[in-house]
N, C-alpha and C positions, 0 to 999 in steps of 0.2 A: 715940714709939718711940726708943730710945736708939741712939747711934752704934754700940755694940757688937753690938746685934741686927742693925742694918743690915749691918755688915760680915760677920757670921756667915751671914746669908741670902744675901748676894751670893756669898760663898765656896762656900756649898753649891750654889747654882745654877750656878755656874761648873764645878763637877765632874760636872754632869749629862752622861750619855752615853746613847746608844741606837742600836740599829741600824735603828729606823724612827722616823718622827715620832711614832707613837702610843707607842712605849716612852719616847721622850724626854719626852713630856708627862706620862706616868705618874709619872716621876721629879720633874718640876716641880710637880705638885700636891701631892706630899708635902713639898716644901719650903714652900709656901704655907700648908698646914694642919699644925697649929693656930696657928702664930704670927700669921699675918695674916687669917686668916678661919677660920670654923667649918666651912665646906664650899667646895669649889672644883671646877668642872668646866670642861673644854676642849671647845670646839667648832670643828671645822675647816670652811672653806667647801667646797662641792662645786665651785665654779667657780673656775678657775685664772686666769682673766682679770682684770686690775686696771687701772682702776677697774671696779667691776661694771657690766654693761650695765644700762641703765635699765629695759628691758622684759622682761629675762630673770628666770625663776623660779630663785631660788638657795636651796639648803638648806644647812644646817649640821649636821654629824655629831658627836655626842658621843663623844670617844675616850679620855677619862680623867677620873676623879673621885676625890676623897678627902673624908672627913668626920672631924670630931674625934670622940674617944670620948664615949659618952653620947648621941649622936644616932642616930636610925633609920638603918639601912643603906640606902645609895643604891640605886636600881634598877639591874638588871643592865644591861650595855652591849649591848642588843639593841633594835633598832627606834627608836634614839635620835635622830631628826631632827627639825628644825624649819625651817619656811620662813622666810626672812629678811625681816623686816617693814620698813616704812619707818623705824620708830624704830630698829631695829638698824642699818639702813643709815646712818642719821645718825651713830651713835656710831662706826661703822667708818670712815666717811669723814672724820670730825673728828679721829679717832685719839685722842681724849681720853676718859678713863673717865667713866662716869656712874653714880650710884647712885640706885636707886629705893627709896623707903621703902614697906614693906609693911604694910598694915593688920593688926592682931591678929586672927587666925583668918579674915581675909578673902581673897579671890582674889588670885593673882599676875597682873600685866599679862600679857595673852595675846601669845604670839609671841616672847617674850625667851629662852625655853628650851623644850625638849621638854615635851610635855604630862605625861609621867610625872615629870619633874623639878619641874614646877609643883605637882603633887599631893604630892611629897616635901616641897617647901618649906612647904606649909601643915601637913603632919603634923609636921614638925620645928620649928614655931613660928618661922619666919624672920621677922625684923624688917627685913631690907634685903637688896636684891640689886644687886651692882655689876658692870657690863660693862666689860672692859678689852680694848681691840683688841690683837691679837698681830701685831706688824709685824716682818718678816724681810726685810732688803734692800729696804726702801721698798715692800714688797708686804704687804698685810693677808691673813694666812693664816686668820683666824679670830678668836675672842675667848675670853677666860676669863670665867666667871660665878662670883662669889663671894658668899657670904651670911654674914650674922650671925643667930644664933639665940638664942632665949630671952632671958637677961639680958645677953648680949654687947652692948656699946655699938655703936651704928651708926658706921661709920668716918668719921673727920674727914678734912679735906683732907690733912694729912700722912700718915695711914694709907694713903689711896688713892694718893698719890704714891709711897710706898715700894713698894706693890704693883705699881704700874706699872713701877717701876725694876727690881724683881726679875725680873719677867716679861720686860723689856727685855733684861736680862743674860742670859736663856736663848737669845738669838738664835743665838749660835755653835754650841751643840750641836744646836739644831733645824735650823740651816742645814746643818750636816754631815749630819744624818739625812735631810733633804730631798734633798741632793745625791746620797747613796748610793741612795735610793729611786729617783730619776730615772736614775742610771746603771744600776740593775738593770733598770728598765722597758725602757731602751734595749737592753740586752744581751739581755733576754728576747724583745723584738720582733725583734732581729736573729736570734736562734736560731730562733724560730718561723717566720721567713720563709724559712729554709733547710730546716726540717724538714717536707718536703712529704709528701703522702699517698702511701703505697706504691702501685705500679701493680697492675693485675689481672694475674694470672698464670695461664694456662691449665694445668689439671691440678694446681694447688696453691692455698694461700691464704697471704696475707701480712697481718701487722698490726704496728703500731708504736706507740710512746708515748714521750712525754718528760715528766718531772715535775721542775720546778726545786726547788732547795733550800728548806727552810722558812726558813732564816735570811735576813734582808733583807742580811746582809753578803756572802752566798755568790752568786756569779754564775759558773757553771760553763762548760766548753768541750766538753760532751758532743754528739755528733751521731750520726744514723744516715742512711742513704741506701739506695735500691734503684732499679735500672733494669733494663730488658729490651732485649736487643739484637735486631735484625732476625732473626737465626738462632734466637731463642728462649733464648739463654743469659741467665740471671738473675744479676745482680750485686748482692750485699749488702755494705754497709759499716757498721761501727760504730767509733767513735773518741772520744778523750778528750784534749783539750789541757790541759796542766797549768796551774794557776792559777785564781783565782776572782775575776776582775775583767773589766772591759769589754775589756781587752787579750786575755784568753783567749778571749772570745766572738768577737772580730774576727779572731783567728787561726784560730778553728774554722771561720768562714765562708770564709776563704781556702783553708784545707786541703781543706775538703769540696769547694768548687768545683773546686779543681785535681784532686783524686782523681776526681771525677766526669768531668772532661774526659779524664783519662788512661785511665779504665775504658771510655769510649766510644771513643776513637780507637784502632782496632786492639785494643780490648779483648779480644774473644774469642780473638784470635790470641796474646795475651800471657798468660804464667801470673801468677797473682796475686802471686807473689814478684817478678816483673819490674815489675809495676805499683807495688808498694810501694817498690821500689828507685828507680824514676823519681821518685816522690813525694818520697822522702827526699832525693834529690839536689837537687831544686827547693826544698824547704822549707830545706835547709841553706844552699844557695847564696843564697837571698834573705833569710835570717835571720827567717823568719816566725814560728817558735815555738821554744822552748828545749827542749821535752819533749813527745812526743806518742805515744800508743799507739793501735793500730788493727788491725782484722781486715778483710781483704779477701777476699771469697768469690765463687767462680763455681759455679753450679748448672745442669747440663744434664740434661734428661729423656730417658731411654732409652724405646724402644719397649715395653718390658715394665713401664713404670710407675715403675721405680726412678729415683733422681736421682743422678748422679755430681757429688759435692762436691769442689771443690778450693779451698784456702784457704791464706793466709799470715798469721801473726800477729806483729805487731810490738809484743811486750811488753804485750799486752792479756789481760784475763781470758779464758780459753778458752771457745769456744762450748759450749753444753750441748745434748747430744742426748738427746731424750726419745722413746724407741722406742714404737711402738703397743703393744708387749708387752715387758716386761722392765724392767730397772733403768736409770735415766737414768745417763749418764756424760758426763764433760767430754772434748771432743776436743782432746787435746794434740799429736797427731801424733808427730813426732820431737823435739818441744820448740819452744818460742816463740823467736822472734829478738828482738833488743834493740829497744827503741822507736825511734821516728823522731827525727831531730834531735839524736842524741847522737853520731853518728860517721859520717862520709861513706864511702860505697862499701862498706858491710857487706854480705857475702853473704847473701842471704835465700832461705829455702826454702819450697817449696809441699807442701802434704799433701793426702791423698786419702781419701775415704770414700764409701760408698754408702748413701743413704737409701731405706728401703723405704716402700711406701705406708702412710699413716698416722703416720710419723715426724715428730716436730716438732724443728726446730732453732731454738735460742734464742741470739741475740747480745745482750749487755748491757754495761753499764758498771759500774765498781767501786762506785758509789753504792748499787747493789742489794745488795751483799754486805758492805761494809765496816761496822764498828761498833766504837766505842771499847771495848766490853765483850766482844768475841770476836774470834778470829783469822780471817783470810781463809778458811782451811780450814773453819772452823766455819760462816761465812757461805755458802760454796759447798755444804756439806752441807745447810743449811736449804733453799737454793734447789732442790737436787736433790730433796729430800723433798716440797717444796711442788709442784714441777712434776710429780711423779709422781702426787700426789694429785689434781691438777687436769688431768691430760693429756687428758681427754676433753671439756674445755670448749672452746667456740669460742675462737679465738686472742684476739679483743678481751677476752673475759671471763678467759681465762688471764692476760693481762698485767695486768689490773686487780688480780686476786688476788695475783699475785707482787709487784706494787708494794707491797703492805702489808708485805712483808718488810723494806722500807727504813725507817731511821729519818729519812730525808730531810735529814740533815746536809749531804749532797752531792746534787747533781742526778743524775738517773738517766735513761738511755735504754735503751730495749729494741726489739728487732726480732725477730719470730718468723716462721718459715716452716713450712708443714705440707704434706707431700706428699699429693696426693689418691689416691683409690683407683685401682687399675690399670683401664685401659679394658677393657671387655667386648666381645667379637666377636659 
């Protein structure tokens, strides 16, 4: 291998980026093939502890593969696991690549790669299989398995060393992807710890859902909440902290907890506007978040089965009313107030509406209606039409169907309330 090829490959792998380890490895295998191997697959260990426990069963999952032109297509990335054998453990613990010569038309040593890959190697006339440990920050994440096929020469020591060097130089983008994934896991765990099951409400039904963004880069600050006061007043909250990182998720947790406390303490006696004003004052004073939208709602059931709704909106998408009969409409009141955390002591307003038995009220975050290919008005129109179509479905089914409207570029939270039928005497 010439010095020019080495520098070219190292430069290519240095440019690898990806939002997840899987995406990073997809780019890495495309650097390896066809310059250094006829085929390459990446297998990640299921066990995060290192060194691997001696008596633990550890599997490796195939996350990426590439083959040179002229070879059979690799098997799909489904069910691609293999139990790590003693031989593979030895390679991983030594951190030294090892090449296995494959007999022409003969079987592949069992346990080095998934069974479907073993069959592919035989069909593709593989002559050798090289295992290269993947080490990031002194931790073995898994291994690469490369093959030579047909007339391609079996790799010599310099070839294997260059392969190891190229994979070693992929540490930085892979480490970045792993860190992003870990931060995302932490943020999602934090969010889900706060997004508790809605309470049971006499005379009504509640349902909620949260869907994280599909991109591994995105970690949102969406939340919902619901609680019932001793006097029967139901409180609903929906909110969204600006940002897509762990800081946004942390601020979400703080704001949700503070709003919950403010809503509980003298909550029924305070208007929703007063509660949001108090939250705004605390959030600004403690510099918790730079920009947050929220809707805070009180619902009180009347003897005739209707519900009196009072709400205040701090820059959030307006609630959607889906009446038992008639056209859905967005509840804008006399207009929404500015978001939280943008200016202290803003005068906030409360709005009122009556919900009839069978009416459905939907709180949601903007991830449900935002799209790069359509305006917010168009997104709201699609939401209203879908809600009308599915208005008779149970609330959990309604939310599941409405979630299909989102492209999941952003996370989405929804909280739905449905007034029960009027009591009969």
